[in-house]
Structures are given as C-alpha cells and as structure tokens.
C-alpha positions in Angstrom: 14.1 36.7 -33.5 13.1 35.5 -30.0 16.3 33.1 -28.0 16.1 32.2 -24.6 18.7 31.2 -22.7 18.4 27.4 -21.6 16.6 27.4 -18.2 14.9 30.6 -18.6 11.3 31.0 -18.8 11.4 33.8 -21.0 14.6 36.1 -22.2 14.1 38.7 -19.4 14.5 36.7 -16.5 17.9 34.9 -15.4 18.3 31.4 -15.5 16.6 29.1 -13.5 18.3 26.8 -10.6 17.7 23.5 -8.8 15.2 24.8 -6.0 14.5 28.2 -7.3 11.0 29.2 -6.2 10.4 30.5 -9.6 10.8 27.2 -11.2 7.1 26.0 -11.9 5.9 22.4 -10.3 5.3 19.6 -12.7 1.5 20.2 -12.3 1.5 23.7 -12.9 3.8 23.1 -16.3 1.2 20.4 -17.4 -1.4 23.0 -16.9 0.2 25.6 -18.7 1.0 23.2 -21.6 -2.8 22.3 -21.7 -3.5 25.7 -22.3 -1.6 26.2 -25.2 -2.4 23.1 -27.0 -5.2 22.5 -29.4 -6.6 19.3 -28.1 -5.1 16.5 -25.6 -5.8 12.8 -24.3 -5.8 12.5 -20.6 -8.0 12.0 -17.8 -11.3 13.8 -17.5 -13.1 14.8 -14.0 -16.3 12.9 -12.7 -18.8 13.6 -10.1 -20.3 9.5 -9.6 -19.5 6.0 -10.5 -21.5 2.8 -10.0 -20.8 -0.5 -10.9 -22.5 -3.9 -11.2 -20.8 -7.4 -11.6 -23.2 -9.7 -13.6 -22.4 -13.6 -13.1 -22.4 -15.4 -16.2 -22.5 -19.0 -14.9 -20.8 -21.4 -12.8 -17.0 -21.3 -13.0 -17.0 -19.0 -15.7 -15.9 -15.3 -15.3 -18.6 -12.6 -15.3 -18.0 -9.2 -16.4 -18.2 -5.5 -14.6 -20.8 -2.9 -15.7 -19.2 1.1 -15.0 -21.5 3.8 -15.3 -19.6 6.9 -14.8 -21.3 10.5 -14.9 -19.8 14.1 -14.6 -18.8 17.3 -16.1 -16.5 18.0 -18.4 -14.4 20.8 -19.6 -16.1 22.2 -22.9 -14.9 21.0 -26.3 -14.2 17.5 -24.7 -14.8 14.5 -27.2 -14.6 10.6 -27.1 -15.0 10.0 -23.3 -14.4 6.4 -22.4 -13.7 4.0 -19.4 -10.2 2.5 -19.9 -9.0 -0.3 -17.7 -5.6 0.2 -16.3 -3.4 -2.9 -17.3 -0.6 -1.8 -14.7 -2.9 -2.0 -11.5 -2.1 -4.4 -9.4 -4.2 -5.8 -6.6 -7.8 -5.3 -8.3 -9.1 -3.3 -11.1 -8.7 0.2 -11.6 -10.7 2.3 -14.3 -9.6 5.6 -15.8 -11.9 8.2 -17.1 -10.1 9.2 -20.2 -11.1 11.4 -23.1 -9.9 14.6 -25.8 -10.0 18.2 -24.6 -9.2 21.1 -26.7 -9.3 23.8 -27.1 -10.1 24.9 -23.6 -13.1 26.6 -23.5 -15.3 28.4 -20.4 -17.8 26.1 -18.9 -18.5 22.0 -18.7 -20.6 19.7 -20.3 -22.8 17.1 -18.8 -21.8 13.8 -19.8 -22.7 9.8 -18.7 -20.3 7.0 -20.0 -20.9 3.3 -19.6 -18.4 0.5 -19.9 -17.9 -3.5 -19.4 -14.8 -4.9 -18.4 -14.2 -8.9 -18.2 -13.0 -10.5 -15.0 -13.4 -12.2 -11.8 -15.7 -10.7 -9.3 -14.2 -8.0 -7.0 -15.8 -6.5 -4.1 -14.8 -2.8 -4.9 -13.1 -1.2 -7.8 -11.3 2.1 -8.0 -12.3 4.6 -10.6 -9.5 7.3 -11.6 -10.4 11.0 -13.1 -8.3 14.3 -13.2 -10.3 15.3 -9.9 -10.6 12.1 -8.1 -9.7 8.6 -6.9 -12.9 6.8 -5.9 -13.0 3.5 -4.3 -17.0 2.0 -5.2 -18.9 -0.7 -3.8 -19.7 -3.4 -6.7 -23.5 -4.5 -6.8 -24.2 -8.2 -7.9 -27.0 -9.6 -10.4 -27.0 -13.2 -10.0 -27.0 -15.8 -12.8 -30.7 -16.0 -13.0 -31.3 -12.7 -13.7 -28.4 -11.9 -16.2 -30.6 -11.8 -19.3 -33.0 -9.2 -17.9 -29.9 -6.9 -16.9 -28.5 -7.3 -20.5 -31.8 -6.2 -21.7 -31.6 -3.1 -19.4 -28.4 -2.6 -20.5 -29.0 -2.3 -24.2 -32.1 -0.4 -23.7 -29.7 2.4 -21.7 -27.4 2.4 -24.4 -29.6 3.3 -26.8 -30.8 6.5 -24.8 -27.1 7.4 -23.4 -26.0 10.7 -25.4 -22.3 10.5 -27.0 -19.7 12.5 -24.7 
C-alpha cells in the first residue's frame, strides 16, 4: 500500500515547506493534473478572432457576432464562445472547450457566437494562449438582413469543433 507523508510529492522525499524550490508552481501543478485526467473543461488556444456589431434599429441594442479560429489539442470537443459575466468595463469572450485525454498534435477549428449588447469599439477575447483586444466592425441597420443571411449560410458550412 502506498502512503505518502502530507506535503510530500512522493514518499521518498522529505515534506515540502513554504518557499521550497522543489514545490511545483500552481500552473505546473495544474498542467500535471491536466495530463492525468481523462477530460476537463477549460480555456482553449486560438490564433485569430474577429468581431462585428450588427445594429438592429434606433434605440435598440444590437448584437456582436464573434468568430474565432485556432488549433486545439487533439481530443477537444464542444468548443464554445462564452461571455464572461464578471468582466467589468466592456465585454470579454472566453474560448472554452472540453479536452481529454490529451493526445499528440492539434486539430484546426472555427467557432462562431452571437452576444446581445450595446455597441463597444473593442472587445477582449480570452484563450489559454493569449488575451487579445480586438476592434469591432460595424454593420449598419440598413444592411442587417443581408448580414444575417450571410451568417446563416456560414453556420451551415462551419464544421463542428
């Protein structure tokens, strides 16, 4: 039977103390846990992001259409764009997905999401590899129908993540 002393990485080592150089940093410990777990939900890496704001009329809020492209670790599914409800001072979109078990290599993906709200000139996209502040393009109310039709056509061609 295996029994380790509290605070030990394994039974062959002495207990770790605060400030001990052998103690793993929190992000290293998280990566160790990720490697041993079958599946986990968390931020995913991304390469590019773009956002468009569609005006839906006078005195009514429109919506943001956000598209993110990247390369996720193999065996990643369910990639979604999730609005961060706790972000203050603008809008932050998290790129989230289920990964595991970890495999070698990556798989390209494209994911799109829409978010209601008042116009902002920039929004923050957050992934596991970067935090990117992007400019928002505007679509005027007069061309909204054409843009929504274009989005519908794109959604039919996007492959699931």
